[in-house]
C-alpha positions, 0 to 999 in steps of 0.5 A: 912514416912521413915518407910513406905518407908523402908517397901516398899523397903523390900517388893519389895526386897522380891517380887523380891527374891520370883519371881526369877527363880529356877536355874538350872530349875527342870529336866533341862539337862545341858551341863556343870558341873560347876553349879550355884544354886539358890532356891528363896524359900530357899536362903538368904543374909546370910550363905547358902549351897547347898547339893547334891546327885548323882541320882534322889532321891524322898524323904528327908530321902533317900536324907539325907543318900546320900548327897555326896557334899556340897558348902558354900557361905556367901551371894554370888553365890552358884557355884560348880563343880558337879561330872561329865557328863552323871549323874542325881542329886538331890539338895537343898539349906539350908540357915541360917535365920534372927533368926538363924534357918535353912531354908531348901529348897525342893528337886530339880533335874537336870541331865548333858548331854554328848556332842553329837559330842564329848564324853568327855571320847574320847576327852581329854586335856592331861596335859604335864606340870601342870599350874603355881599357878596363872593359877590354876583357869583359863580355856581354850576354844577349838573349835576343842573339842567344850569344855571348860577345866580347867587347869587340863584337866577336861571338864567343859562345851561343846557346845550343838547342837543348832537347826538351828545353831549347829549340830554334823557335824558343823565346829566350829571356834573362840569360846571365852568369851565376855566382857559381859559374853557370848560366841561368835563363828562361826558355819559353818561360821555363827557368833553367840553369845550364853549363857552358856546353848547354847541359841542364843542371836545374829546371824549375818544377811544374807542380802548381803548388802556388797557383792551383793552375795546371802548371806553374807559369813563370816569366821575365826574370830568373836569378840564382841567389848566393845561398844556392836557391832560385828566385823567379817571377810567376803569374797567378790567375784569380777571380776579380770583381768588376762593378758598373753603375750603368751600361753607358759607363765611359770606362766600360771598354777597358773591362774584360769582354765577359764583364760587359754583358750586363749591369751589376756585379761580374767576376772575371779572371785577372792575372796577378804576379808572384815571386817564387823561391825554390831550393836546389831540390826544387822545393818551394821554400818562399813565395809572395803573391801580389793578389794578397795586397790588391785584394786589400787595397783596391785603388779607386779610378774615375768612373765606376770600375774598381781594381786593376787588370793585369798590373804586369809584374815584370822584374824583381830584385832581392837585396840579400843584404837587407832582406828586402824584395823590390818588385816592379809593376809596369802597367801601374808604374809602381815598385813595391818594397816587400819585407822578406821576413813577413811578406809585408809591403813597406812602401809603394814607390812611384805613382800613388794611384791608378791614374798612372796606369798606362792601360787606362789611356783616358786618364791624364798622367800626373805632371810629376810622374818620374817613370812609366812602364819601367823595367829592370828595377835594382838596388845600387851599391849605395842603396839607391833604386835604379831602373830602365825608364821606358817613359811611355807616358811622355811619348816625346821624351826618350827612355832614360836610366833613372836612379832614385833615393828611397826615403820614407816611402818616397823617391828622390831622383839623384841621377838620370841619363838620356842616351843620345839616340840617333833616329836619322831624323825620324820621330821617336817610336811611340812604344818601347818594350823591354830594356834593362840596366845593371850596375857594374863593380866600378858603379858604371852602368850597362844599359840595353835599350832593347826593342825597337832601338837595339842600343847597348852601352856602358855609361859612367856616373859622369855620364860619359859613354865608355862603350857603345854597340848596336845589335843587328840582324841581316835582312836577306830580302831587303839586303840590309842590317836591321835592329835585332829584337832583344829583351835583356843583356847581362855582363861578364866582368872579365876573363877570370869569371869566364874561365870559371864558366868554361872549366865548370863544363868539366866539373858538372 
């Protein structure tokens, strides 16, 4: 009986192995050069290797003379970096069988493509400082380059064009690895989850259930939660009252144009932010609207106008441990601490009134303002708030990375880092945009300056640079490398995480 059961298990395993798909598929065209190999007819649980030659080679004899690459594995996945993009390859798997004889697989073929939007020969990550040893096998996604780079600046993967989702001209935002080995991103402000090959696994719905608009309007940040749900920023346009005492009101010019037509009350559409949570079926299961708060808490400004216009919600972080949502509003220099259970605001962090609003330039900024036009708010492992501080309120001061302790609705700075910008003797640009920061497992921080500087680096808590790079694009007309416009960068900690993404192609 036990013998029959063992035989049945063996037969099932053999059936599963033989029915497995060839990977990469025959004549497939890949958007990556870190490739996983699997041949169901030649693979075994013992030692195996991949042999590879550049070019499309038709027969064994010629292949044997041109083998230029080999990777070994003792029962694990066969994964390796092939020579480059825009090439064709021939490969086979050789395994050691149970009788110590080699099982030599058939010849198979694939090719690697070149990015349709950004040729990797004309977009580069220039390394300014080599990575510390602990980051040598890490990787970085750049949404501006639409690529995944290793820490030597070599492109490993690029985002391919996806019918109905991604074109050469699409604006890509917030590209990052998920907790299940997939990639989330926004393409032209539509959230997608894709696999390594660029196949769409999930797309946010357009059913206008929260805003009443013709479509849901997403933007900036999109994240897959640990429970398999998806959280994303959205916008809501609502009618807002603008009040004037006289037509000579000194603040009149900042109001919407239609509100300047006469004295008295005038309603105009104002854009506010939302945070939306969907389940895997696309059903909206939770949401928060900033307009609900602003309707009850109109902050008085000098002059006669009350309220805000476009507070510009630009990032969020959902702390799944504490069930607290942090939402960043760039134009009023504030972070809101929102309790998930009842959607109530527990604290308003940052400037305490609209004096800090950067869209009201006639108003002086408070001397003690800590951050201005911030991006990328998150919570550290110690529970501190940290963000990328664009510092627009202080145009002579460079952007910084700022970490603060929240206590009683107030923020106390506990750590701040200013990157030593090399401006070549030129003054700091008066405006910066974007920027993001992500804490790594060892509490160091991956920071992207984005536009207009292009710096991308890792700094530890002792304020030592552990890796430094510059994203650049070749300007053919001027014959020079220019800074590459980017919005956010994200981190892949190591080969294990990357292989989860690679082999997810086969599963999805």
